[in-house]
C-alpha positions in Angstrom: -71.1 73.7 125.7 -72.4 70.3 126.1 -69.3 69.3 128.2 -69.9 72.4 130.4 -73.2 71.5 131.1 -72.5 68.2 132.3 -69.5 69.2 134.3 -72.1 71.9 136.1 -74.7 69.6 136.4 -71.9 67.0 138.3 -71.0 70.1 140.5 -74.3 71.0 141.3 -74.9 67.5 142.5 -72.2 67.4 144.8 -72.9 70.9 146.1 -76.2 69.8 146.8 -74.8 66.8 149.1 -72.9 68.8 151.2 -75.6 71.9 151.8 -77.8 71.4 155.1 -81.3 70.7 155.0 -84.3 69.9 157.4 -83.1 66.1 157.3 -80.5 64.4 155.3 -83.3 62.3 153.7 -84.9 65.5 152.5 -82.1 67.1 151.2 -81.0 63.8 149.2 -84.4 63.4 147.9 -84.1 67.2 146.5 -80.7 66.5 145.1 -82.2 63.6 143.1 -85.0 65.5 142.1 -82.5 68.2 140.8 -80.2 65.6 139.5 -83.1 64.5 137.2 -84.0 67.7 136.0 -80.8 68.5 134.6 -80.2 65.2 133.2 -83.5 65.6 131.5 -82.4 69.3 130.2 -79.2 67.6 128.8 -81.1 64.9 126.9 -83.7 67.5 125.6 -81.1 70.3 124.6 -78.8 67.3 122.9 -81.2 65.2 121.2 -84.1 67.3 119.6 -86.6 64.6 119.6 -89.6 64.8 117.5 -92.9 64.4 119.2 -93.4 60.8 118.4 -89.3 60.1 119.7 -90.3 61.8 122.8 -93.8 60.1 123.5 -91.9 56.8 123.2 -88.6 57.7 124.9 -89.7 59.6 128.1 -91.7 56.7 130.1 -88.5 54.4 129.4 -86.4 57.3 130.6 -88.3 57.9 133.6 -88.3 53.8 134.4 -84.3 54.1 133.9 -83.8 57.0 136.1 -86.1 55.5 138.7 -83.6 52.5 138.9 -80.4 54.4 138.7 -81.7 56.7 141.9 -82.4 53.3 143.9 -78.1 52.6 142.9 -77.5 56.4 143.9 -79.3 55.6 147.3 -77.5 52.6 147.9 -73.9 54.4 146.7 -74.9 57.1 149.6 -75.3 54.1 152.0 -72.0 52.6 151.3 -70.3 56.0 151.3 -71.8 56.7 154.8 -70.6 53.4 156.2 -67.3 53.9 154.5 -67.0 57.3 156.1 -68.3 55.9 159.5 -65.2 53.4 159.4 -62.6 55.0 157.4 -60.6 55.1 160.9 -61.0 51.4 161.8 -61.3 49.5 158.7 -60.6 46.0 159.0 -59.6 43.9 156.2 -63.3 42.0 156.7 -64.9 45.6 156.5 -63.0 46.4 153.2 -63.9 43.1 151.6 -67.4 44.0 152.7 -67.2 47.5 151.2 -65.6 46.5 148.0 -68.2 43.8 147.4 -71.1 46.1 147.6 -69.5 48.3 145.8 -68.8 45.9 142.8 -72.5 44.6 143.6 -73.5 48.1 142.9 -71.4 48.4 140.0 -72.4 45.1 138.3 -76.0 46.6 138.8 -75.8 49.7 137.3 -74.4 48.1 134.0 -77.1 45.9 134.0 -79.3 48.5 134.3 -77.8 50.4 131.3 -77.6 47.4 129.2 -81.5 47.1 129.3 -82.0 50.8 129.0 -80.0 50.8 125.9 -81.8 47.8 124.5 -85.3 49.4 125.2 -84.0 52.6 123.5 -82.4 51.0 120.6 -86.0 49.4 119.9 -87.9 52.3 119.4 -85.3 54.7 118.3 -83.3 55.0 115.5 -79.6 53.4 116.6 -77.9 56.6 116.0 -80.3 58.5 118.5 -80.1 55.1 121.0 -76.2 55.3 120.7 -76.1 59.1 121.2 -78.5 58.2 124.4 -75.8 55.7 125.5 -72.8 58.1 125.1 -74.8 61.0 127.1 -75.4 58.6 129.8 -71.8 57.2 130.1 -70.4 60.9 130.1 -72.9 61.9 132.8 -72.0 58.9 134.8 -68.3 59.1 134.4 -68.3 63.0 135.7 -70.9 62.6 138.5 -68.4 59.2 139.5 -65.6 61.4 139.3 -67.0 64.4 141.4 -68.5 61.7 144.1 -65.0 59.9 144.3 -62.6 62.9 144.3 -64.7 63.8 147.2 -63.7 60.4 148.8 -60.4 59.7 150.7 -58.3 56.7 150.0 -57.7 53.7 152.4 -54.7 54.6 154.4 
């Protein structure tokens, strides 16, 4: 059930990317809002926090998600840049795009490390580890959904 929920979550996220809205920016904000809501639902259903744990966890999660959301913005800018240049990629442009993607990946890992460190200070290690696993699974599925839509360089 958990994996079905994550897959559905990732799928709905991608569908949201391609549905028309009043503006691209408005649509992107709606997608991120839905993403956060679905992600929170997965955590609530998987973690079964007591009141004390929930009180200390959710502010940490909200800060984490805000940082992660900014990286999603960077991902979308990168994907847009790639799609605009796909038919005329120079070696220089490829180096630039790959460097930007690596910088985003590096920042994403730093944010996840900081998140785990903060969560493991206020929750039992088992719960902190489980949260890391959930985030990892959601991130992998979301990444897979996104990259499966991106054509390879010819």
